[in-house]
C-alpha positions as CSV (number, residue, x, y, z in Angstrom):
1,X,-6.9,29.4,-8.6
2,X,-4.2,26.8,-7.7
3,X,-6.0,26.1,-4.4
4,X,-9.3,25.5,-6.1
5,X,-7.7,23.2,-8.7
6,X,-6.1,21.1,-6.0
7,X,-9.4,20.8,-4.1
8,X,-11.3,19.6,-7.2
9,X,-8.6,17.0,-7.9
10,X,-8.3,15.6,-4.4
11,X,-12.1,15.3,-4.0
12,X,-12.6,12.9,-6.9
13,X,-14.4,9.7,-6.2
14,X,-12.4,6.6,-7.2
15,X,-13.3,2.9,-7.4
16,X,-10.3,0.5,-7.2
17,X,-11.1,-3.1,-8.0
18,X,-8.9,-5.7,-6.4
19,X,-7.6,-2.9,-4.1
20,X,-6.8,-5.0,-1.0
21,X,-3.4,-6.3,-2.1
22,X,-0.4,-5.7,-4.4
23,X,-0.7,-3.0,-7.0
24,X,-4.3,-2.3,-6.0
25,X,-3.3,-1.6,-2.4
26,X,-0.4,0.6,-3.6
27,X,-2.9,2.7,-5.6
28,X,-5.3,3.0,-2.8
29,X,-2.6,4.1,-0.3
30,X,-1.1,6.7,-2.6
31,X,-4.5,8.2,-3.6
32,X,-5.7,8.3,0.0
33,X,-2.7,10.4,0.9
34,X,-4.0,12.9,-1.8
35,X,-7.4,12.9,-0.2
36,X,-9.3,11.1,-3.0
37,X,-12.6,9.5,-1.9
38,X,-11.9,5.8,-2.4
39,X,-14.0,2.7,-2.6
40,X,-11.7,-0.3,-2.2
41,X,-13.2,-3.3,-3.8
42,X,-12.1,-6.8,-2.8
43,X,-13.5,-10.3,-3.2
44,X,-11.5,-12.9,-1.2
45,X,-9.1,-10.6,0.7
46,X,-11.3,-9.2,3.4
47,X,-8.5,-9.2,6.0
48,X,-6.1,-7.4,3.8
49,X,-8.7,-4.8,2.9
50,X,-9.4,-4.2,6.6
51,X,-5.7,-3.9,7.3
52,X,-5.3,-1.3,4.5
53,X,-8.3,0.6,5.8
54,X,-7.1,0.6,9.4
55,X,-3.6,1.6,8.4
56,X,-5.0,4.6,6.6
57,X,-7.3,5.5,9.5
58,X,-4.2,5.8,11.7
59,X,-3.0,8.5,9.3
60,X,-6.5,10.2,9.5
61,X,-7.4,9.0,6.0
62,X,-10.8,7.3,5.5
63,X,-11.8,4.9,2.7
64,X,-14.7,2.6,2.1
65,X,-14.3,-1.1,1.4
66,X,-16.8,-3.2,-0.5
67,X,-16.9,-6.9,-1.2
68,X,-17.8,-7.8,-4.8
69,X,-16.8,-10.5,-7.3
70,X,-16.4,-8.2,-10.3
71,X,-16.4,-11.2,-12.6
72,X,-20.2,-11.3,-11.9
73,X,-22.3,-8.5,-13.3
74,X,-24.9,-8.6,-10.5
75,X,-22.1,-8.0,-7.9
76,X,-20.7,-5.2,-10.0
77,X,-24.1,-3.5,-10.1
78,X,-24.1,-3.6,-6.3
79,X,-20.6,-2.1,-6.1
80,X,-21.6,0.8,-8.4
81,X,-24.9,1.3,-6.6
82,X,-23.1,1.5,-3.2
83,X,-20.7,4.1,-4.6
84,X,-23.4,6.3,-6.2
85,X,-25.5,6.2,-3.1
86,X,-22.5,7.1,-0.9
87,X,-20.9,9.8,-3.1
88,X,-23.5,10.6,-5.8
89,X,-21.0,10.2,-8.6
90,X,-18.0,8.2,-9.9
91,X,-15.1,10.2,-11.3
92,X,-12.5,7.5,-11.7
93,X,-12.6,3.7,-12.3
94,X,-9.4,1.7,-11.9
95,X,-9.8,-1.8,-13.2
96,X,-7.1,-3.6,-11.3
97,X,-8.7,-6.9,-10.2
98,X,-7.1,-10.0,-11.8
99,X,-5.5,-13.4,-11.4
100,X,-2.4,-15.0,-12.9
101,X,-1.5,-18.6,-13.8
102,X,1.5,-20.2,-15.4
103,X,0.7,-23.3,-17.4
104,X,1.8,-24.9,-20.7
105,X,-0.6,-24.0,-23.5
106,X,-1.4,-27.7,-24.1
107,X,-2.4,-28.1,-20.4
108,X,-4.8,-25.1,-20.2
109,X,-8.2,-26.5,-19.5
110,X,-11.6,-25.0,-20.4
111,X,-12.0,-24.1,-16.8
112,X,-8.6,-22.3,-16.7
113,X,-9.4,-20.4,-19.8
114,X,-12.9,-19.4,-18.8
115,X,-11.9,-18.3,-15.3
116,X,-9.0,-16.2,-16.7
117,X,-11.2,-14.5,-19.3
118,X,-14.0,-13.9,-16.8
119,X,-11.7,-12.5,-14.1
120,X,-9.2,-10.5,-16.2
121,X,-11.3,-9.3,-19.2
122,X,-15.0,-9.7,-18.6
123,X,-14.8,-8.0,-15.3
124,X,-13.3,-4.9,-17.0
125,X,-16.2,-5.0,-19.5
126,X,-18.8,-5.3,-16.6
127,X,-17.3,-2.6,-14.4
128,X,-16.7,-0.2,-17.2
129,X,-20.1,-0.6,-18.8
130,X,-21.9,-0.1,-15.5
131,X,-19.8,3.0,-14.7
132,X,-19.8,4.7,-18.1
133,X,-23.5,5.5,-18.1
134,X,-22.9,7.6,-15.0
135,X,-19.9,9.3,-16.5
136,X,-21.7,10.1,-19.8
137,X,-24.4,11.9,-17.8
138,X,-21.6,14.0,-16.2
139,X,-19.7,14.4,-19.5
140,X,-16.4,13.6,-17.8
141,X,-14.6,10.7,-16.3
142,X,-11.4,8.7,-16.2
143,X,-10.9,4.9,-16.7
144,X,-7.6,3.3,-16.0
145,X,-7.1,-0.4,-16.8
146,X,-4.2,-2.3,-15.2
147,X,-2.9,-4.5,-18.0
148,X,0.5,-6.2,-18.2
149,X,3.7,-6.4,-20.2
150,X,2.5,-9.8,-21.4
151,X,-0.6,-8.2,-23.0
152,X,1.9,-6.3,-25.2
153,X,4.6,-8.8,-25.8
154,X,3.0,-12.2,-24.9
155,X,4.3,-14.4,-22.1
156,X,5.5,-18.0,-22.6
157,X,3.4,-20.4,-20.4
158,X,0.9,-17.6,-19.8
159,X,-1.0,-17.6,-23.1
160,X,-4.5,-17.3,-21.5
161,X,-3.3,-14.5,-19.2
162,X,-1.6,-12.7,-22.2
163,X,-4.7,-13.0,-24.3
164,X,-6.9,-11.5,-21.5
165,X,-4.6,-8.6,-21.0
166,X,-4.2,-7.9,-24.7
167,X,-8.0,-7.8,-24.8
168,X,-8.0,-5.2,-22.0
169,X,-5.6,-3.1,-24.1
170,X,-7.8,-3.5,-27.2
171,X,-10.9,-2.4,-25.2
172,X,-8.9,0.6,-23.9
173,X,-8.1,1.9,-27.4
174,X,-11.6,1.3,-28.8
175,X,-13.3,2.9,-25.8
176,X,-11.0,5.9,-25.9
177,X,-12.3,6.6,-29.4
178,X,-15.9,6.0,-28.5
179,X,-16.0,7.9,-25.2
180,X,-13.7,10.8,-26.2
181,X,-16.6,13.0,-27.3
182,X,-18.1,12.6,-23.8
183,X,-14.8,13.8,-22.3
184,X,-14.1,10.4,-20.8
185,X,-10.4,9.3,-21.0
186,X,-9.5,5.7,-21.1
187,X,-5.9,4.4,-20.7
188,X,-4.1,1.2,-19.7
189,X,-1.0,0.8,-17.6
190,X,1.1,-2.3,-18.6
191,X,3.4,-3.1,-15.7
192,X,6.5,-5.1,-16.0
193,X,7.4,-7.4,-13.2
194,X,6.3,-5.9,-9.9
195,X,7.3,-7.2,-6.4
196,X,3.9,-8.3,-5.1
197,X,2.2,-11.4,-3.8
198,X,1.3,-12.3,-7.4
199,X,5.0,-13.1,-8.0
200,X,5.7,-14.7,-4.7
201,X,6.7,-18.0,-6.4
202,X,9.6,-16.3,-8.3
203,X,12.9,-17.6,-6.9
204,X,15.8,-15.4,-5.8
205,X,17.7,-16.7,-8.8
206,X,14.9,-15.8,-11.2
207,X,14.6,-12.3,-9.6
208,X,18.3,-11.7,-10.2
209,X,18.1,-12.9,-13.7
210,X,15.2,-10.6,-14.5
211,X,16.9,-7.7,-12.7
212,X,19.9,-8.1,-15.0
213,X,17.6,-7.9,-18.1
214,X,16.1,-4.6,-17.0
215,X,18.0,-1.5,-18.1
216,X,17.3,0.3,-14.8
217,X,18.5,-2.8,-13.0
218,X,15.6,-2.8,-10.4
219,X,12.3,-4.6,-9.9
220,X,9.2,-2.5,-10.0
221,X,7.2,-1.6,-6.9
222,X,3.4,-1.1,-6.5
223,X,4.2,2.5,-5.8
224,X,5.6,2.9,-9.3
225,X,2.3,1.9,-10.8
226,X,0.4,4.1,-8.3
227,X,2.3,7.2,-9.3
228,X,1.4,6.6,-13.0
229,X,-2.2,6.1,-12.0
230,X,-2.2,9.5,-10.1
231,X,-0.7,11.2,-13.1
232,X,-3.3,9.8,-15.5
233,X,-6.1,11.0,-13.2
234,X,-4.7,14.5,-13.0
235,X,-3.8,14.7,-16.7
236,X,-6.4,16.1,-19.2
237,X,-5.1,15.2,-22.6
238,X,-3.9,11.6,-22.6
239,X,-6.3,8.9,-23.8
240,X,-6.2,5.5,-25.7
241,X,-2.6,4.8,-24.5
242,X,-1.0,1.7,-23.2
243,X,1.7,3.0,-20.9
244,X,4.5,0.6,-20.2
245,X,6.0,1.0,-16.7
246,X,8.7,-1.7,-16.7
247,X,12.1,-0.1,-16.1
248,X,12.9,-0.5,-19.8
249,X,12.4,-4.3,-19.7
250,X,10.4,-3.9,-23.0
251,X,11.2,-1.0,-25.2
């Protein structure tokens, strides 16, 4: 029984948007080690996607990579079509693709606002809507949205980013209620500060200051988020939750 259960888990088909770098790459690498069938979506990071794929091939792990700007519905449709034609189903969608920008609220332009909403919120709407129809037919599925601590608490000089991530969390809760009867679970993970390229502009002094504010006295790693993703995929009774993985930075 245990052997059959493990086989069914590890064979699940997973799409990871924005999977070439940072948290996304961490998720891809961990799930690949567990033999999940992964489609790594990227947009501008082709080289990083290829490096991730080649690195896993050296470990005898195969993944697919697919270029798509998930802020555009027509490209999302192509991503979903590719996955269905390749694997005939989608078991897990991980909405990870996103951008960040620090800017005073009074200096945020219409272009800044629209790009943030389209990339960080509308992309989640597109990907989820296109995937859900397939999951409903199967009467099962898992959707995991990568949100942010700032979607929960709000971040100074990141108002548009905070609004988009709060929107993702609101979508998560509402969809969990709507899709529950179809046995589709929807959750968000709200990371604290994670040591990735997205935070490459943080100075050593700022890192140390933040570290001192965190009860566990350490900065998060992509692997920390990936482990939570893996648990949410394997779990069967958690839905509609915003799970804060932040070392206790926000309690």
